[in-house]
C-alpha positions as CSV (number, residue, x, y, z in Angstrom):
1,M,0.0,0.0,0.0
2,P,1.5,3.4,-0.9
3,Q,2.8,5.5,1.9
4,P,4.0,9.2,1.8
5,S,7.7,9.4,2.2
6,Q,7.8,12.2,4.8
7,I,6.9,11.3,8.4
8,K,5.3,13.8,10.7
9,L,5.7,12.7,14.3
10,D,3.9,15.5,16.1
11,A,0.4,14.7,14.6
12,T,-2.4,12.2,14.9
13,L,-4.4,10.8,12.0
14,G,-8.0,10.2,12.9
15,W,-10.0,7.8,10.8
16,D,-13.8,7.2,10.5
17,V,-14.5,4.0,8.7
18,G,-18.0,4.2,7.4
19,G,-20.1,1.9,5.3
20,A,-20.3,4.4,2.4
21,H,-17.2,6.7,3.0
22,L,-13.8,6.6,4.6
23,K,-12.8,9.8,6.3
24,A,-9.5,10.9,7.7
25,A,-8.3,14.0,9.6
26,L,-4.7,15.0,10.3
27,V,-4.5,16.9,13.6
28,L,-1.3,18.5,14.8
29,A,-0.1,18.1,18.4
30,A,-1.0,21.8,19.0
31,G,-4.6,21.1,18.0
32,E,-4.8,22.5,14.5
33,V,-6.7,20.4,11.9
34,L,-4.3,20.4,9.0
35,E,-5.7,18.0,6.4
36,V,-9.1,16.3,6.0
37,Y,-10.1,13.8,3.4
38,Q,-13.3,11.9,2.4
39,V,-13.4,9.2,-0.2
40,P,-16.1,6.8,-1.3
41,C,-16.0,3.4,0.3
42,P,-19.0,1.2,-0.5
43,L,-18.0,-1.4,2.0
44,W,-21.1,-3.5,1.4
45,R,-19.3,-4.6,-1.8
46,G,-16.4,-6.2,0.2
47,M,-13.3,-5.5,2.1
48,A,-11.4,-4.7,-1.1
49,E,-13.3,-1.4,-1.1
50,L,-11.8,-0.4,2.2
51,E,-8.3,-1.4,0.9
52,R,-8.8,0.8,-2.1
53,A,-10.2,3.7,0.0
54,L,-7.4,3.5,2.5
55,A,-4.8,3.6,-0.2
56,Q,-6.6,6.6,-1.8
57,V,-6.4,8.6,1.4
58,L,-2.8,7.7,2.2
59,V,-1.5,8.7,-1.2
60,Q,-3.0,12.1,-0.9
61,L,-1.4,12.9,2.4
62,K,1.6,15.3,2.3
63,S,2.9,13.6,5.4
64,I,1.8,10.8,7.6
65,P,2.1,10.4,11.4
66,Q,3.1,7.3,13.4
67,R,-0.1,7.5,15.4
68,H,-3.6,6.6,14.2
69,V,-6.9,6.6,16.0
70,V,-10.0,4.9,14.5
71,T,-13.8,5.0,14.9
72,M,-16.2,3.2,12.8
73,T,-19.8,2.5,11.6
74,G,-18.8,0.3,8.7
75,E,-19.5,-2.8,10.9
76,L,-23.2,-2.3,10.0
77,V,-22.9,-3.3,6.4
78,D,-24.3,-6.6,5.3
79,I,-21.1,-8.4,4.4
80,F,-20.7,-9.0,8.1
81,P,-23.0,-11.5,9.9
82,N,-23.3,-9.1,12.9
83,R,-21.7,-6.0,14.4
84,R,-19.1,-7.8,16.4
85,A,-17.8,-9.6,13.4
86,G,-17.6,-6.4,11.5
87,V,-15.7,-4.6,14.3
88,L,-13.2,-7.4,14.5
89,Q,-12.6,-7.6,10.7
90,I,-12.3,-3.9,10.3
91,T,-10.0,-3.7,13.3
92,Q,-7.7,-6.4,12.0
93,F,-7.5,-4.9,8.5
94,I,-6.8,-1.4,9.8
95,A,-4.2,-2.6,12.3
96,E,-2.4,-4.6,9.6
97,N,-2.4,-1.8,7.0
98,L,-1.3,1.2,9.0
99,N,2.2,1.8,10.4
100,G,2.9,2.9,13.9
101,E,0.6,3.1,16.8
102,V,-3.1,2.3,16.0
103,L,-5.8,2.8,18.6
104,F,-9.6,2.3,18.4
105,Y,-12.2,4.5,20.0
106,S,-14.6,3.0,22.6
107,A,-17.3,5.3,23.8
108,K,-16.9,3.8,27.3
109,Q,-13.3,2.8,27.6
110,G,-11.6,5.5,25.6
111,F,-8.8,4.5,23.2
112,L,-7.8,0.8,23.0
113,N,-5.2,-1.1,21.1
114,A,-6.2,-3.9,18.7
115,S,-5.7,-6.6,21.3
116,K,-8.3,-5.1,23.6
117,V,-11.0,-4.6,20.9
118,P,-12.5,-8.1,21.2
119,L,-13.5,-7.3,24.8
120,F,-15.3,-4.1,24.0
121,T,-16.9,-4.5,20.5
122,D,-20.2,-3.2,21.8
123,S,-18.8,0.2,22.8
124,I,-16.6,0.5,19.6
125,A,-19.4,-0.3,17.1
126,S,-20.9,2.9,15.7
127,A,-19.3,5.1,18.4
128,N,-18.4,7.9,16.0
129,W,-21.3,10.0,17.1
130,H,-20.0,9.8,20.7
131,A,-16.6,11.0,19.7
132,S,-18.1,14.0,17.8
133,A,-20.4,14.9,20.8
134,S,-17.5,14.5,23.3
135,L,-15.4,17.0,21.3
136,I,-18.3,19.5,21.0
137,A,-19.0,19.1,24.8
138,K,-15.5,20.3,25.5
139,L,-16.0,23.4,23.3
140,I,-19.5,24.5,24.3
141,N,-21.4,23.9,27.5
142,Q,-25.0,23.7,26.3
143,A,-26.0,22.7,22.8
144,V,-27.7,20.2,20.5
145,L,-25.2,18.7,18.0
146,V,-27.1,17.9,14.8
147,D,-24.8,16.0,12.5
148,I,-26.5,15.3,9.2
149,G,-24.5,13.0,6.9
150,S,-25.2,11.2,3.6
151,T,-27.2,8.5,5.3
152,T,-28.1,9.3,8.8
153,S,-28.8,12.3,11.2
154,D,-27.5,12.4,14.8
155,L,-29.2,14.6,17.3
156,I,-27.2,14.7,20.5
157,L,-27.9,16.8,23.6
158,I,-24.9,18.5,25.3
159,K,-25.7,19.5,28.8
160,D,-23.4,21.1,31.3
161,G,-20.4,20.2,29.2
162,L,-21.3,16.5,29.0
163,V,-22.9,14.2,26.4
164,A,-26.4,13.8,27.7
165,S,-27.9,11.3,25.2
166,Q,-30.6,8.9,26.4
167,G,-29.4,6.1,24.1
168,F,-26.1,4.5,23.6
169,T,-26.4,1.8,21.1
170,D,-27.9,2.3,17.6
171,A,-31.1,0.5,18.7
172,Q,-31.4,2.7,21.8
173,R,-30.7,5.9,19.9
174,M,-33.2,5.0,17.3
175,R,-35.8,4.3,20.0
176,F,-35.2,7.7,21.6
177,D,-35.1,9.6,18.3
178,E,-31.4,10.5,18.6
179,L,-30.5,8.6,15.5
180,I,-32.6,9.1,12.3
181,Y,-31.9,7.0,9.3
182,A,-32.2,9.8,6.8
183,G,-29.4,11.9,5.3
184,V,-29.0,14.2,2.4
185,V,-27.4,12.0,-0.2
186,R,-28.1,8.2,-0.1
187,T,-31.6,8.1,1.6
188,P,-34.4,6.8,-0.6
189,L,-37.1,9.4,-0.9
190,M,-39.8,7.0,0.3
191,A,-38.2,7.2,3.7
192,L,-39.0,10.9,4.1
193,C,-42.8,10.9,3.7
194,Q,-45.7,9.0,2.3
195,K,-47.5,11.9,0.7
196,V,-46.1,15.1,-0.8
197,S,-47.6,18.3,-2.3
198,F,-47.4,18.6,-6.1
199,D,-49.3,20.9,-8.4
200,G,-51.7,21.9,-5.7
201,H,-52.6,18.4,-4.6
202,L,-51.4,16.0,-1.9
203,V,-50.1,12.9,-3.8
204,N,-48.8,9.5,-2.7
205,V,-45.0,8.8,-2.8
206,A,-44.0,5.5,-4.4
207,A,-42.5,2.9,-2.1
208,E,-39.7,2.3,-4.7
209,H,-36.0,3.2,-4.8
210,F,-36.5,5.5,-7.8
211,A,-34.7,8.5,-6.3
212,T,-32.6,9.6,-3.3
213,T,-32.2,12.8,-1.3
214,A,-29.2,13.8,-3.4
215,D,-31.7,14.3,-6.3
216,V,-33.7,16.6,-4.0
217,Y,-30.7,18.7,-2.9
218,R,-29.2,18.9,-6.4
219,L,-32.5,20.5,-7.5
220,T,-32.7,22.8,-4.5
221,G,-29.1,23.9,-5.0
222,D,-28.0,22.8,-1.5
223,L,-25.7,19.9,-2.3
224,V,-22.3,20.9,-3.5
225,L,-20.5,18.8,-6.1
226,E,-17.6,17.7,-3.9
227,D,-20.1,16.2,-1.4
228,D,-22.1,14.3,-4.0
229,M,-20.1,11.1,-4.0
230,A,-22.7,8.3,-3.9
231,D,-24.1,6.4,-6.9
232,T,-27.6,7.5,-8.1
233,A,-30.6,5.2,-7.7
234,D,-30.6,4.2,-11.3
235,G,-26.9,4.4,-11.9
236,A,-27.3,7.3,-14.4
237,G,-25.9,10.8,-14.1
238,K,-26.3,13.6,-11.8
239,T,-27.4,16.4,-14.0
240,E,-30.4,18.6,-13.2
241,H,-32.5,16.8,-15.8
242,E,-31.5,13.3,-14.7
243,S,-32.3,14.2,-11.1
244,A,-35.7,15.6,-12.0
245,R,-36.5,12.5,-14.0
246,R,-35.8,10.3,-11.0
247,L,-37.8,12.6,-8.7
248,A,-40.8,12.6,-11.1
249,R,-41.0,8.8,-10.9
250,M,-41.5,9.0,-7.1
251,I,-45.0,10.4,-7.8
252,G,-45.8,8.4,-10.9
253,H,-44.8,11.0,-13.5
254,D,-42.3,11.3,-16.3
255,V,-40.0,14.3,-16.3
256,E,-41.7,15.5,-19.5
257,D,-45.0,15.9,-17.7
258,A,-43.9,19.3,-16.3
259,D,-41.2,21.8,-16.7
260,I,-38.1,21.9,-14.5
261,S,-39.5,24.6,-12.2
262,A,-42.3,22.2,-11.2
263,W,-39.7,19.5,-10.3
264,K,-37.7,22.0,-8.3
265,R,-40.8,23.0,-6.4
266,L,-41.4,19.3,-5.7
267,A,-37.8,19.0,-4.4
268,F,-38.5,21.8,-2.0
269,E,-41.5,19.9,-0.7
270,F,-39.4,16.9,0.0
271,R,-36.9,19.2,1.7
272,K,-39.7,20.6,3.9
273,A,-40.7,17.1,4.9
274,Q,-37.2,16.3,6.1
275,V,-36.9,19.5,8.0
276,M,-40.3,18.9,9.6
277,R,-39.2,15.4,10.7
278,L,-36.1,16.9,12.3
279,Q,-38.1,19.6,14.1
280,E,-40.5,17.0,15.5
281,T,-37.6,15.0,16.8
282,L,-36.0,18.0,18.4
283,G,-39.2,18.7,20.2
284,H,-38.8,15.5,22.1
285,L,-35.6,16.8,23.6
286,Q,-37.4,19.6,25.5
287,I,-34.5,22.0,25.3
288,N,-34.5,25.7,26.2
289,Q,-35.1,28.2,23.4
290,D,-31.7,29.8,23.8
291,V,-29.7,26.5,23.5
292,P,-28.0,26.6,20.1
293,L,-28.1,24.0,17.4
294,V,-24.6,23.1,16.3
295,G,-24.7,22.0,12.6
296,A,-22.2,19.5,11.3
297,G,-22.0,17.1,8.3
298,V,-22.7,17.4,4.7
299,G,-26.3,18.3,5.5
300,R,-25.7,21.1,7.9
301,F,-27.6,23.4,5.6
302,L,-30.7,21.7,6.9
303,V,-29.6,22.4,10.5
304,R,-29.4,26.1,9.6
305,A,-32.8,26.0,8.1
306,L,-34.1,24.2,11.1
307,A,-32.7,26.8,13.5
308,D,-34.3,29.5,11.4
309,Q,-37.6,27.8,11.5
310,M,-37.5,27.2,15.2
311,N,-36.1,30.7,15.9
312,K,-33.1,29.2,17.7
313,P,-29.4,30.2,17.7
314,Y,-27.2,28.4,15.1
315,L,-23.5,27.6,15.3
316,D,-21.7,26.0,12.4
317,V,-19.1,23.5,13.7
318,E,-16.6,25.1,11.4
319,T,-16.5,28.1,13.8
320,L,-15.6,25.8,16.7
321,I,-12.7,23.8,15.1
322,N,-9.1,25.1,14.9
323,T,-8.4,24.8,11.2
324,S,-7.6,26.7,8.1
325,N,-10.3,28.0,5.7
326,E,-9.2,25.4,3.2
327,A,-9.9,22.5,5.5
328,A,-12.9,23.9,7.3
329,H,-15.6,22.4,5.1
330,W,-14.2,19.0,5.2
331,A,-13.5,19.2,9.0
332,S,-17.3,19.6,9.4
333,V,-18.2,16.9,7.0
334,C,-15.7,14.5,8.7
335,L,-16.3,15.6,12.3
336,P,-15.9,12.1,13.8
337,A,-12.4,11.7,12.3
338,V,-11.4,15.2,13.6
339,A,-12.9,14.3,17.0
340,V,-11.1,11.1,17.6
341,A,-7.8,12.6,16.6
342,S,-8.4,15.6,18.8
343,L,-9.7,13.7,21.8
344,S,-6.8,11.2,21.7
345,K,-4.2,13.7,22.7
346,G,-6.4,16.3,24.4
347,N,-6.1,18.6,21.4
348,I,-8.9,21.0,22.4
349,S,-8.2,24.7,21.7
């Protein structure tokens, strides 16, 4: 596997091994986030995808440290029979393919070497949300972190400088509405709502994987090109027309049935449905009006819209992280990778 020739010893490389993307953040000893990368990693296709993605990140790094810290959600993909098996296979692969010290993040035990992972797979599996929230809790005393990614949305209460979530596992967090399986790129539109307004009528939404939320946010203009990494529902392109064609199918139409402005209006209706779901979920947290929403992830534009709609303060996570303007966007998108690297050496500024 290719390795950069220059070694930087005063930095930590944080990794977030997801089921759809691999994210990495290089954090200096002084706390500055220097480089951040995200590459596609459709892990459900096999471990070869993780090998390819890891090599793609490493070859881009200008320098590489001798210390790595890892969090993950990739253990959820269906190539693994269960989460434990996924954690163990990912751990083994990462430990064998990175040089130097490699530690794995446990939400309960902290940072562990590979030999300890089999004892604590439950608290390592899908713990990236906890790393992000723990970092934010060190930076702001009261907040709700809303991290909206390509696939899921995390809503995590920060109270008195502590992570105050009711749930811990994915099952618990889904039960308490702290984890929503809806993001802004990969989510099938049938997951957002069963009915949607179109041409003055409330119409049914097809329970078919015709379109994804990326189609919506291309048409609304919210999704920037560099964040649009996933395949489309039909494997075709990502132009405005192709996105509209997929969107039209969700309500039984062809794209030729209306002009592009009608499909853009439909996209905004789906956007409204996603924001309403987030607002309903936030209502369950019963937070004070002056508690800010901290927006993170590729879909933080929805968090800003949500804060506006609820008349609440909004903070972009970019403003809380010590990084250059060039890396700021990716530091927000890849917050768990930034978080584990920062937390591992107390890099909080």
